[in-house]
C-alpha positions as CSV (number, residue, x, y, z in Angstrom):
1,M,0.0,0.0,0.2
2,S,3.1,2.2,-0.1
3,T,2.8,5.3,-2.0
4,S,5.2,8.3,-3.1
5,T,2.9,10.5,-4.2
6,T,2.2,12.5,-0.4
7,S,4.6,14.2,1.3
8,P,5.4,14.0,5.0
9,E,3.4,16.4,7.1
10,P,2.9,15.6,10.7
11,P,-0.7,16.7,11.9
12,A,0.9,19.4,14.2
13,G,1.9,21.6,11.5
14,D,-1.2,21.5,9.3
15,S,-2.8,24.8,11.4
16,I,0.7,26.6,11.5
17,Q,1.0,28.7,8.6
18,T,2.3,32.2,7.9
19,G,-0.5,34.8,7.3
20,P,-0.6,37.1,4.2
21,G,1.0,39.6,6.4
22,G,4.2,37.7,7.1
23,D,3.8,38.0,10.7
24,G,3.0,34.1,11.0
25,R,-0.1,34.2,12.5
26,L,-3.7,32.9,11.3
27,S,-7.1,34.0,13.2
28,P,-9.4,31.1,13.9
29,L,-11.5,31.7,10.9
30,T,-9.3,32.4,8.1
31,A,-7.3,29.2,9.3
32,M,-10.9,27.7,9.0
33,R,-11.4,28.9,5.6
34,R,-8.1,27.7,4.3
35,R,-8.7,24.3,5.9
36,L,-11.8,24.2,3.7
37,R,-10.3,25.4,0.8
38,T,-7.6,22.9,0.7
39,G,-9.4,19.9,1.9
40,E,-7.5,20.2,5.4
41,L,-11.0,19.9,7.7
42,G,-8.9,17.8,10.2
43,A,-10.7,16.5,13.0
44,W,-14.3,18.5,12.4
45,P,-16.0,15.8,10.3
46,V,-15.6,13.3,12.7
47,I,-16.7,15.6,15.6
48,I,-19.7,16.7,13.7
49,G,-20.7,13.2,12.8
50,L,-19.9,11.8,16.5
51,I,-22.6,14.9,17.9
52,V,-24.9,13.6,15.3
53,I,-25.0,10.0,16.4
54,W,-25.3,10.9,19.6
55,V,-28.1,13.2,19.0
56,V,-30.1,10.6,16.6
57,F,-29.4,7.9,19.4
58,Q,-30.8,10.1,22.2
59,S,-33.9,11.3,20.4
60,L,-34.8,7.2,20.2
61,N,-33.7,6.4,23.7
62,D,-33.4,8.8,26.3
63,R,-30.9,6.4,28.3
64,F,-28.2,6.6,25.5
65,L,-26.5,9.8,27.0
66,S,-27.0,8.7,31.0
67,P,-24.2,8.4,33.0
68,Q,-24.0,4.9,33.3
69,N,-24.4,4.3,29.3
70,L,-21.6,6.9,29.0
71,S,-19.7,5.5,31.7
72,N,-19.9,1.8,29.7
73,L,-19.4,3.1,26.6
74,T,-15.8,4.4,27.3
75,L,-15.0,0.8,28.7
76,Q,-16.1,-0.6,25.9
77,I,-13.8,1.1,23.6
78,V,-11.0,0.5,25.7
79,A,-9.4,-2.6,24.0
80,T,-10.0,-1.8,20.6
81,G,-8.8,1.2,20.8
82,T,-5.9,0.4,22.1
83,I,-5.3,-1.8,19.1
84,S,-6.2,1.0,16.8
85,V,-3.6,3.4,18.3
86,G,-1.2,0.5,17.1
87,V,-2.8,0.5,13.5
88,V,-2.4,4.5,13.0
89,L,1.0,3.7,13.5
90,V,1.2,1.2,10.7
91,L,-1.7,3.2,8.6
92,L,1.1,6.3,8.4
93,L,3.5,4.5,7.0
94,G,0.8,3.4,4.3
95,E,1.2,-0.2,5.0
96,I,-1.7,-2.2,6.9
97,D,-1.7,-5.1,9.6
98,L,-4.2,-7.8,9.0
99,S,-3.2,-9.5,12.2
100,V,-3.8,-7.1,15.1
101,G,-7.0,-9.3,16.1
102,S,-5.0,-12.5,16.5
103,V,-2.3,-10.9,18.0
104,A,-4.9,-9.7,21.0
105,G,-5.9,-13.0,20.5
106,V,-2.9,-14.8,21.3
107,A,-1.6,-12.4,23.7
108,A,-4.2,-13.2,26.4
109,A,-4.2,-17.1,25.7
110,A,-0.7,-16.6,27.0
111,L,-1.2,-14.2,29.9
112,A,-4.1,-16.7,31.0
113,V,-1.6,-19.9,30.2
114,L,1.1,-18.4,32.2
115,T,-1.1,-16.8,34.9
116,V,-3.4,-19.3,35.2
117,R,-1.6,-22.4,34.7
118,H,1.9,-22.1,35.5
119,G,1.3,-19.5,38.5
120,W,3.1,-16.2,37.1
121,G,2.6,-13.4,38.6
122,D,0.1,-10.7,36.9
123,V,3.2,-8.0,36.5
124,A,5.4,-10.9,35.4
125,A,2.9,-12.3,32.8
126,I,1.7,-9.0,31.5
127,V,5.3,-7.9,30.1
128,A,5.8,-11.5,28.7
129,A,2.8,-10.9,26.8
130,L,3.6,-7.5,26.3
131,L,7.2,-9.5,24.5
132,L,5.7,-12.0,22.6
133,G,3.1,-8.9,20.3
134,A,6.9,-6.9,20.0
135,A,8.5,-10.2,18.9
136,I,5.7,-10.9,16.7
137,G,5.3,-7.5,15.0
138,A,9.6,-7.5,14.4
139,V,9.1,-11.1,12.8
140,Q,6.3,-9.8,10.3
141,G,7.8,-6.4,9.9
142,T,11.2,-8.1,9.3
143,V,9.8,-10.3,6.7
144,F,7.9,-7.3,5.0
145,A,10.9,-4.6,5.0
146,R,14.0,-7.1,4.9
147,L,12.6,-9.3,2.3
148,G,10.1,-7.2,0.4
149,V,7.1,-9.3,1.0
150,P,3.7,-7.0,0.8
151,A,2.4,-6.1,4.2
152,F,-0.8,-7.3,3.3
153,V,0.1,-11.1,2.5
154,V,2.7,-11.2,5.4
155,T,0.2,-9.9,8.0
156,L,-2.9,-11.8,6.3
157,A,-0.5,-15.2,7.1
158,G,-0.3,-13.9,10.7
159,N,-3.8,-13.7,11.3
160,I,-4.2,-17.0,10.3
161,G,-0.8,-18.1,12.2
162,W,-1.1,-16.9,15.3
163,Q,-4.7,-17.5,15.7
164,G,-3.8,-21.2,15.4
165,L,-1.1,-20.7,18.0
166,Q,-3.9,-18.7,20.1
167,L,-6.0,-22.2,19.6
168,Y,-3.2,-24.1,20.4
169,L,-2.3,-22.3,23.7
170,L,-6.4,-22.5,25.1
171,K,-6.3,-26.5,24.6
172,P,-8.0,-28.7,26.0
173,E,-10.7,-26.4,27.4
174,G,-10.7,-23.4,24.8
175,T,-11.0,-20.9,27.6
176,I,-9.1,-19.7,30.2
177,N,-10.7,-18.2,33.1
178,L,-9.2,-15.4,34.9
179,P,-9.2,-14.6,38.9
180,Y,-11.5,-11.9,39.7
181,T,-8.9,-10.6,42.4
182,G,-5.3,-9.3,41.5
183,F,-4.0,-6.8,38.9
184,I,-5.2,-8.3,35.9
185,G,-9.0,-8.9,36.4
186,E,-9.0,-5.4,38.5
187,V,-7.5,-3.1,35.8
188,T,-10.8,-2.3,33.9
189,H,-12.9,-3.3,36.8
190,V,-11.6,-0.1,39.1
191,N,-12.8,3.6,38.7
192,L,-11.0,6.4,40.6
193,G,-12.5,8.2,43.1
194,R,-14.4,11.4,42.5
195,G,-11.8,13.9,44.1
196,T,-9.0,11.7,42.0
197,G,-10.8,12.4,38.9
198,W,-11.1,15.8,39.1
199,L,-7.4,16.1,40.1
200,I,-6.3,14.3,37.2
201,G,-8.5,16.3,34.9
202,V,-7.1,20.0,36.2
203,L,-3.8,18.3,36.2
204,A,-4.5,17.2,32.5
205,V,-5.4,21.0,31.4
206,L,-2.8,23.1,33.2
207,A,0.1,20.2,31.4
208,Y,-1.3,21.0,28.3
209,A,-2.0,24.9,29.0
210,A,1.9,24.9,29.9
211,A,2.9,22.9,26.7
212,V,1.2,25.4,24.2
213,L,2.6,28.4,26.2
214,V,6.3,26.9,25.7
215,D,5.8,26.0,22.0
216,R,4.6,29.4,21.8
217,R,7.6,31.3,23.2
218,R,9.6,28.7,21.7
219,R,8.7,29.0,18.3
220,T,8.1,32.9,18.7
221,A,11.6,33.6,19.9
222,A,12.8,31.3,17.1
223,G,11.0,33.1,14.5
224,L,8.6,30.4,13.4
225,P,5.1,30.6,12.4
226,T,2.6,30.1,15.6
227,R,-0.8,30.2,16.2
228,S,-2.8,33.1,17.0
229,L,-2.9,33.9,20.8
230,T,-7.0,33.6,20.5
231,G,-6.7,30.4,18.8
232,S,-4.5,29.1,21.7
233,L,-6.3,29.8,24.2
234,L,-9.4,28.7,22.2
235,R,-7.6,25.3,22.2
236,V,-7.0,25.0,26.0
237,A,-10.7,26.1,26.9
238,G,-12.2,23.7,24.5
239,L,-10.0,21.0,26.3
240,A,-11.1,22.5,29.9
241,V,-14.8,22.1,28.9
242,L,-14.5,18.7,27.4
243,V,-12.2,17.3,30.2
244,A,-15.4,19.0,33.1
245,V,-18.1,17.5,31.3
246,T,-16.4,13.9,30.8
247,V,-15.3,13.8,34.3
248,A,-18.6,15.4,36.2
249,V,-20.8,12.7,33.5
250,L,-18.6,9.8,34.5
251,N,-18.3,10.7,38.4
252,A,-22.4,10.6,38.3
253,W,-22.3,7.1,37.9
254,Q,-19.0,5.5,39.4
255,G,-16.3,7.4,38.9
256,V,-13.3,7.5,35.6
257,P,-12.7,4.7,35.1
258,A,-8.9,2.9,35.1
259,A,-8.7,1.7,32.1
260,L,-10.0,5.2,30.2
261,L,-6.8,6.7,31.3
262,I,-4.9,3.8,29.9
263,L,-6.0,4.3,26.7
264,L,-5.7,8.3,27.0
265,F,-2.1,8.0,28.4
266,L,-1.4,5.7,25.1
267,V,-2.8,7.9,22.9
268,V,-1.4,11.3,24.4
269,V,2.1,9.7,24.3
270,M,2.1,7.7,21.3
271,D,1.0,11.6,19.9
272,L,3.8,13.2,21.5
273,V,6.2,10.7,20.0
274,L,4.9,10.9,16.6
275,R,5.1,15.0,16.7
276,R,7.9,15.7,18.6
277,T,10.5,13.2,18.5
278,R,13.1,12.1,15.6
279,Y,11.9,8.7,15.2
280,G,7.9,10.0,14.8
281,R,9.0,12.4,12.0
282,S,10.4,9.7,10.6
283,I,7.3,7.4,10.5
284,F,5.8,10.6,8.6
285,A,8.7,10.8,5.8
286,V,8.6,7.3,5.2
287,G,5.0,7.2,5.1
288,G,4.9,10.1,2.8
289,N,7.7,9.5,0.4
290,V,10.0,6.5,0.5
291,E,12.2,7.4,-1.8
292,A,12.9,11.0,-0.3
293,A,13.0,9.3,3.1
294,R,15.7,7.1,1.7
295,R,17.8,9.7,0.8
296,A,17.2,11.9,3.6
297,G,19.1,9.2,5.7
298,I,16.6,7.5,7.4
299,N,16.9,3.7,7.7
300,V,13.5,2.8,6.3
301,A,13.7,-1.0,7.2
302,L,14.6,-0.1,10.6
303,I,11.5,2.1,10.8
304,R,9.2,-0.3,9.4
305,I,10.4,-2.9,11.6
306,S,10.1,-1.3,14.8
307,V,6.6,0.6,13.7
308,F,5.2,-3.5,12.9
309,A,6.8,-4.2,16.4
310,L,4.8,-1.3,18.2
311,T,1.9,-2.1,16.3
312,S,1.7,-5.6,17.7
313,M,2.7,-5.1,21.1
314,L,-0.5,-2.3,21.4
315,A,-2.7,-5.0,20.2
316,A,-1.0,-7.4,23.1
317,L,-2.4,-5.0,25.1
318,G,-5.6,-4.7,23.5
319,G,-6.1,-8.6,24.4
320,I,-4.9,-8.1,27.5
321,L,-7.4,-5.7,28.0
322,T,-10.0,-7.4,26.8
323,A,-9.5,-10.5,28.9
324,S,-9.1,-8.5,32.1
325,R,-12.6,-7.1,31.0
326,G,-14.1,-10.7,30.6
327,Y,-12.1,-12.4,33.4
328,A,-11.3,-14.8,30.6
329,A,-9.1,-15.6,27.4
330,G,-11.1,-18.0,24.9
331,Q,-11.3,-18.9,21.4
332,S,-13.0,-15.5,20.5
333,T,-10.9,-13.1,22.2
334,G,-9.3,-10.9,18.8
335,A,-12.0,-12.9,17.2
336,A,-14.9,-11.5,15.4
337,D,-15.0,-8.0,14.0
338,T,-11.9,-7.1,16.5
339,L,-9.6,-6.5,13.4
340,L,-12.0,-4.9,11.3
341,V,-13.5,-2.3,13.8
342,A,-9.7,-1.5,14.9
343,I,-8.7,-0.3,11.5
344,A,-12.3,1.2,10.7
345,A,-11.9,3.4,14.0
346,A,-8.2,4.7,12.7
347,V,-9.5,5.3,9.1
348,I,-12.9,7.2,10.4
349,G,-11.0,9.1,12.8
350,G,-9.2,11.1,10.1
351,V,-6.0,8.2,9.4
352,S,-5.1,8.7,5.8
353,L,-5.0,5.2,3.7
354,F,-2.3,6.5,1.8
355,G,0.1,7.5,4.5
356,G,1.9,9.9,5.8
357,R,-1.1,11.9,7.2
358,G,-3.1,11.3,10.9
359,S,-2.6,11.4,14.8
360,T,-3.4,8.9,17.4
361,Y,-6.4,11.2,18.3
362,G,-8.2,9.8,15.3
363,A,-8.1,6.3,16.6
364,L,-10.1,7.9,19.8
365,L,-12.2,9.5,17.9
366,G,-13.0,7.0,15.5
367,S,-13.3,4.6,18.6
368,L,-16.2,6.5,20.1
369,V,-18.1,6.7,16.7
370,L,-18.1,3.4,16.3
371,G,-18.8,2.5,20.1
372,S,-20.9,5.0,20.4
373,I,-23.2,3.3,16.8
374,T,-22.8,-0.3,19.0
375,S,-23.7,1.3,22.1
376,G,-27.2,3.0,20.7
377,M,-28.0,-0.2,18.3
378,F,-27.8,-2.2,21.7
379,L,-30.3,0.0,23.2
380,L,-32.4,0.1,20.7
381,Q,-32.2,-3.8,20.4
382,L,-31.6,-3.8,17.0
383,D,-29.7,-6.9,15.1
384,S,-26.0,-6.7,14.4
385,S,-26.5,-6.8,10.8
386,V,-27.7,-3.1,11.0
387,R,-25.0,-1.6,13.1
388,F,-22.6,-3.8,10.6
389,M,-24.2,-1.5,7.3
390,I,-23.7,1.3,9.3
391,T,-20.6,1.2,10.3
392,A,-19.7,0.0,6.4
393,A,-21.4,3.2,5.7
394,V,-19.7,5.6,7.9
395,L,-16.4,3.8,6.8
396,L,-16.8,4.4,3.3
397,A,-17.9,8.2,4.0
398,A,-14.5,8.2,5.7
399,V,-12.6,6.9,2.9
400,I,-14.2,9.2,0.4
401,L,-13.2,12.5,2.8
402,D,-9.9,11.1,2.7
403,S,-9.7,10.9,-1.1
404,L,-11.2,14.2,-1.4
405,S,-8.9,16.0,1.1
406,R,-6.3,14.8,-1.2
407,R,-7.5,15.7,-4.4
408,G,-7.7,19.5,-2.3
409,R,-4.2,19.4,-1.3
410,R,-3.1,18.4,-5.0
411,S,-4.9,21.3,-6.6
412,S,-3.6,23.9,-4.3
413,G,0.0,22.4,-4.5
414,R,0.3,20.8,-1.2
415,A,0.7,17.3,-2.5
């Protein structure tokens, strides 16, 4: 799936452009107009779509936006959202990993075997399962990067092979139940105290505000273009409102789930890695133009292998969270529509299938969209066939928007 037509462009740079006056600052309205002309709509289509979905389901069932249902919704998206964060990384390369569902399943099976049958401690078993996932990804990445076998074929074979290994590990029972007590069993069933939830929310907003302020000062001192002060303040205020509403709603039920913090932590950390490190910029460069990245001195093979290793390790973490949520690792763990939902969440969240553009926040937004559809369908007691058709329509719309965005970028001379 690699292409050489899309220039590497981290998300952070999309809204930082030099204004006509040469002062390097754009008003929020001017920046929005430029985004519309060039097809760079960012996360707004997804956010608007999510709001529409919530309004529709709330009008059909007044329990949809209840604190209990929203709390359950956040727990439902944690595992697939974690897997989707890894999918974002490989999509940024312009590639695909079809084995993430099976890797999640085999990691969950390995975790259960080590803890239940061999008596390993929870932490040691988790580390072993994560290392197993990383090793699987490294092997698949090496076959792709070093031997030139298409990633689609390599990971398709892995999808079948790792599922076989999962079934082998689970013999003879087919399902291994995990204890309700202990770290593994509790990680997706623990909620923060109300005061703790507010404290973490305040600290998150303050950290973001400080990061924005430091970034503005550094870019101004270096003579680089930066966002307008109004735009920066609006971003901080928007995050503060979002955090306040989220904490208030979740506290109205049982508190902020600890598992949700795990997903948010992964999203934020991986986004910082992509936008603020040389390694992250190398991923964008390889996904945007492989040959240009190679000529710039980037070790393309190493970047590809490491990304596939990270993707599989995050898939393994998703499998661990799935097993924790259900107190068991079975033949269905990581199966069914896990793979499709993880990929669809990333694409719906705005990650380009053509590589070089997107962010890990897209995985979070896409997971919320798909999770909301599933939750709403469940409340309305509709058949799963309807959910599949709606999910397909939303995914197709996201791909169409991606294609239109690329067309707009080419017509504006930015591709």
